[in-house]
C-alpha positions as CSV (number, residue, x, y, z in Angstrom):
1,M,0.0,0.0,0.0
2,A,1.0,3.6,-0.5
3,W,1.1,5.5,2.8
4,D,0.8,9.2,3.4
5,P,2.7,10.4,6.5
6,K,0.9,13.7,6.6
7,A,-2.5,12.0,6.6
8,Y,-1.4,9.5,9.2
9,L,-0.1,12.2,11.6
10,A,-3.2,14.4,11.2
11,F,-4.1,12.8,14.5
12,G,-0.6,12.2,15.8
13,G,-1.4,12.7,19.5
14,E,-4.3,10.2,19.4
15,R,-2.3,7.6,17.4
16,T,0.8,8.0,19.7
17,R,-1.1,7.6,23.0
18,P,-1.5,3.8,22.9
19,A,2.1,3.5,21.6
20,A,3.2,5.3,24.7
21,E,1.1,3.2,27.0
22,L,2.6,0.1,25.5
23,V,6.1,1.4,25.9
24,A,5.5,2.2,29.6
25,R,4.5,-1.4,30.3
26,I,7.6,-3.1,28.9
27,P,9.3,-4.6,32.0
28,L,12.9,-4.1,31.0
29,E,15.3,-1.6,32.5
30,S,18.2,-1.4,30.0
31,P,17.7,-3.3,26.7
32,E,20.6,-3.0,24.3
33,R,18.9,-3.6,21.0
34,I,15.3,-2.6,20.1
35,A,13.3,-3.1,16.9
36,D,10.3,-1.0,16.1
37,L,8.3,-3.0,13.5
38,G,6.1,-0.8,11.3
39,C,7.8,2.3,12.6
40,G,5.9,4.6,10.3
41,P,7.0,8.2,10.4
42,G,9.0,7.6,13.6
43,N,6.5,8.8,16.3
44,S,6.6,5.5,18.1
45,T,10.3,5.1,17.6
46,E,10.9,8.4,19.3
47,L,9.1,7.0,22.4
48,L,11.5,4.0,22.5
49,V,14.6,6.2,22.0
50,T,13.4,8.6,24.8
51,R,13.0,5.8,27.3
52,W,16.1,3.9,26.4
53,A,18.6,6.4,25.2
54,Q,21.5,3.9,25.5
55,A,19.9,1.3,23.2
56,V,20.5,0.8,19.5
57,V,17.0,1.2,18.0
58,D,16.1,0.0,14.5
59,G,13.0,1.4,12.9
60,I,11.6,-1.0,10.3
61,D,8.9,-0.3,7.7
62,N,8.1,-1.3,4.1
63,S,6.9,2.2,3.1
64,P,9.6,4.4,1.5
65,A,7.4,7.5,2.2
66,M,7.1,6.6,5.9
67,L,10.8,6.0,6.2
68,A,11.6,9.3,4.5
69,A,9.4,11.1,7.1
70,A,11.1,9.1,9.9
71,R,14.6,10.1,8.7
72,A,13.5,13.7,8.5
73,S,12.2,13.6,12.0
74,G,15.6,13.7,13.5
75,V,15.0,10.7,15.8
76,P,18.3,9.0,16.4
77,A,17.5,5.5,15.1
78,Q,18.6,3.3,12.2
79,W,15.9,3.1,9.5
80,I,15.5,-0.1,7.6
81,E,13.2,-0.9,4.7
82,A,11.7,-4.4,5.1
83,D,8.4,-6.2,5.1
84,V,7.4,-7.3,8.6
85,A,5.9,-10.5,7.2
86,H,9.3,-11.7,5.9
87,W,11.7,-9.8,8.3
88,A,14.5,-12.0,9.5
89,P,17.2,-10.2,11.5
90,D,20.8,-11.5,11.7
91,R,21.0,-10.7,15.4
92,S,18.7,-11.1,18.3
93,Y,16.8,-8.2,20.0
94,D,16.0,-7.4,23.6
95,V,12.7,-5.7,22.6
96,I,10.7,-6.3,19.5
97,Y,7.9,-3.6,19.5
98,S,5.1,-3.0,17.1
99,N,2.5,-0.3,17.3
100,A,-0.6,-0.8,15.1
101,T,1.1,-2.8,12.4
102,L,0.5,-6.5,12.8
103,Q,-3.1,-6.2,11.8
104,W,-1.8,-5.8,8.3
105,V,0.1,-9.1,8.4
106,S,-1.8,-12.4,8.1
107,G,-1.0,-15.7,9.9
108,H,-0.4,-14.5,13.5
109,E,-0.3,-18.1,14.6
110,L,3.0,-18.4,12.7
111,L,4.2,-14.8,12.9
112,L,4.2,-14.3,16.6
113,P,6.2,-17.4,17.6
114,R,8.6,-16.4,14.8
115,L,9.1,-12.9,16.3
116,V,9.6,-14.4,19.7
117,S,12.4,-16.6,18.3
118,F,14.2,-13.4,17.3
119,L,14.4,-12.3,21.0
120,A,17.5,-12.7,23.2
121,P,16.9,-14.7,26.4
122,G,14.7,-12.6,28.7
123,G,13.6,-10.4,25.7
124,V,10.2,-9.0,25.2
125,L,7.7,-8.9,22.3
126,A,5.3,-6.0,22.8
127,F,2.6,-5.1,20.3
128,Q,-0.8,-3.5,20.1
129,V,-3.4,-3.7,17.3
130,P,-6.8,-2.2,16.7
131,R,-9.8,-4.3,17.4
132,N,-12.6,-2.2,16.1
133,F,-13.2,-3.7,12.7
134,G,-16.9,-4.4,13.4
135,L,-17.7,-0.7,13.8
136,P,-19.1,1.7,11.1
137,S,-15.7,3.2,10.3
138,H,-14.7,-0.2,8.8
139,T,-18.0,-1.9,7.9
140,I,-19.1,1.0,5.7
141,A,-16.0,0.5,3.5
142,Q,-16.5,-3.2,3.4
143,E,-20.2,-2.7,2.3
144,L,-19.2,-0.3,-0.4
145,A,-16.6,-2.7,-1.7
146,K,-19.4,-5.1,-2.6
147,N,-21.3,-2.4,-4.5
148,A,-21.5,-3.1,-8.2
149,R,-19.9,0.3,-9.0
150,W,-16.6,-0.9,-7.4
151,A,-16.9,-4.6,-6.8
152,D,-14.7,-5.6,-9.8
153,R,-11.8,-3.3,-8.8
154,L,-12.0,-4.2,-5.1
155,A,-12.5,-7.9,-5.5
156,N,-8.8,-8.5,-4.7
157,V,-8.6,-6.1,-1.8
158,R,-7.7,-8.5,0.9
159,D,-9.8,-8.9,4.1
160,W,-7.3,-7.6,6.6
161,W,-9.3,-8.9,9.6
162,T,-6.3,-10.7,11.0
163,V,-6.7,-9.7,14.7
164,R,-7.7,-12.6,17.0
165,E,-9.4,-12.7,20.4
166,P,-7.2,-12.2,23.5
167,E,-7.6,-15.8,24.5
168,Q,-6.4,-16.9,21.1
169,Y,-3.3,-14.8,21.4
170,Y,-2.6,-16.4,24.8
171,G,-2.8,-19.8,23.2
172,I,-0.5,-18.9,20.3
173,L,2.2,-17.5,22.7
174,E,1.9,-19.9,25.6
175,P,4.3,-22.5,24.1
176,V,7.0,-20.0,23.4
177,A,6.7,-17.3,26.1
178,A,7.6,-17.5,29.8
179,K,5.2,-14.7,30.7
180,I,2.2,-13.2,28.8
181,D,0.3,-10.0,29.6
182,I,-2.7,-9.2,27.4
183,W,-5.2,-6.5,27.9
184,E,-7.7,-4.3,26.0
185,T,-8.4,-0.6,26.2
186,R,-11.4,1.1,24.6
187,Y,-10.6,4.8,23.9
188,L,-13.3,7.3,23.3
189,Q,-11.4,9.5,20.9
190,T,-12.6,13.2,20.9
191,L,-11.7,14.4,17.4
192,E,-11.9,18.0,16.2
193,G,-12.8,19.4,12.8
194,T,-15.1,18.5,10.0
195,D,-15.2,14.9,8.7
196,A,-13.0,13.9,11.6
197,V,-13.5,10.1,11.4
198,Y,-13.2,10.2,7.6
199,R,-9.8,12.0,7.9
200,W,-8.7,9.5,10.5
201,V,-9.5,6.4,8.5
202,L,-8.1,7.9,5.3
203,G,-4.7,7.8,7.0
204,T,-5.0,4.1,7.8
205,G,-7.9,1.7,7.1
206,L,-9.0,3.2,3.8
207,R,-5.5,2.8,2.2
208,P,-6.2,-0.6,0.5
209,F,-9.4,0.7,-1.1
210,V,-7.8,4.0,-2.1
211,D,-4.8,2.2,-3.7
212,A,-7.1,-0.2,-5.7
213,L,-9.1,2.6,-7.3
214,E,-8.2,5.4,-9.7
215,G,-9.6,8.7,-10.9
216,E,-13.3,9.2,-10.9
217,E,-13.9,5.7,-9.4
218,R,-11.7,6.5,-6.4
219,E,-13.3,9.9,-5.9
220,A,-16.8,8.5,-6.1
221,F,-16.0,5.8,-3.6
222,L,-14.4,8.2,-1.1
223,A,-17.3,10.7,-1.5
224,E,-19.9,7.9,-0.7
225,Y,-17.8,6.7,2.2
226,R,-17.4,10.2,3.5
227,A,-21.1,10.9,3.4
228,R,-22.0,7.6,5.1
229,V,-19.4,7.8,7.8
230,S,-20.3,11.4,8.6
231,R,-23.8,10.2,9.3
232,A,-22.6,7.4,11.4
233,Y,-20.4,9.7,13.5
234,A,-22.2,13.0,13.7
235,S,-20.4,15.9,15.1
236,R,-21.6,17.3,18.4
237,V,-22.7,20.9,18.9
238,S,-19.3,21.6,20.4
239,G,-17.6,20.5,17.2
240,I,-16.3,17.3,18.7
241,T,-16.8,14.0,17.1
242,L,-16.7,11.0,19.4
243,F,-14.9,8.0,17.9
244,P,-14.9,4.8,20.0
245,F,-11.7,2.8,19.4
246,Q,-10.7,-0.5,20.9
247,R,-7.2,-1.7,21.0
248,L,-5.6,-5.0,22.1
249,F,-2.2,-4.9,23.8
250,C,0.2,-7.8,24.4
251,I,3.6,-8.3,26.1
252,A,5.2,-11.7,25.9
253,S,8.5,-12.4,27.6
254,R,11.0,-15.0,26.5
255,A,12.5,-17.3,29.1
256,K,15.9,-16.1,30.4
C-alpha cells in the first residue's frame, strides 16, 4: 500500500497515546537492541529512544514514504526498509515492539512465535493492534466494496481482519513465552474538525481501497464513504466527534 505520512499524523497525538502506554508497560530496565516493527514516520520510535537512550534502535517499515518522514524527524535511530511478514534479523533483539502494524500481516499463529524466536533470552515482544473492525468506520468501507460500482476493482482487496481474540493470542504465545500479559483498552477519541472520522480512516484503514481505485472511481468511492461515515459519526454541537476505538495490547517475555 501507499502511505501518506501527513494524513497519518493528522491525529498524531491520538495515534501515539496507545504507543506510549505500551512502551510504559515493557518490563525491562536497560535493553541494548530494540526493533520497532512498522515504525511509520517515527513517532513510536521516538518513544523508545526517549525511554532507552542507551539502546540501539532500529525502525523497520516497508513504506519508503514513511521511512523518509522518519529520517526527516531527527529521531536517532537506524531506519531499515523491510516487510514485517518476511523480516529475519541476523542478530537477536532485547525488545521487538510493534504499534498498530501487525493487523496488516496475516497468519499470526506463525508470525508471533517467529518474532519471539528473534528475541534474546529474557527479551520482550510488545505489540498493540486495533480491534474495532466491526464498527461503522470499517463496515461502511466493506459494504461499499461489494457495490456493483466498485466490486470488480475491489474484489482483490484483501480482508485484513487478522486480529484474534485475546484468549487466542494467549494460546499462540503460551508454548514460546515464559510470561504473557494481554489487555484491551477502549478509547473514546474526541476528534476535532469537520469529517474527523473520515480523515482518521483515510490515514490508515482506507488505504487498501484507495490504492485499488483510480480517478473518478476513487473519488466516487471516497465521496460515498465520507457521506455515510459522517452520518454514522455525527459531530456534536461543540464541534467534537466521538470515535470509540478499541485496541488490544500484548507483552510476551521469552525465558531467560
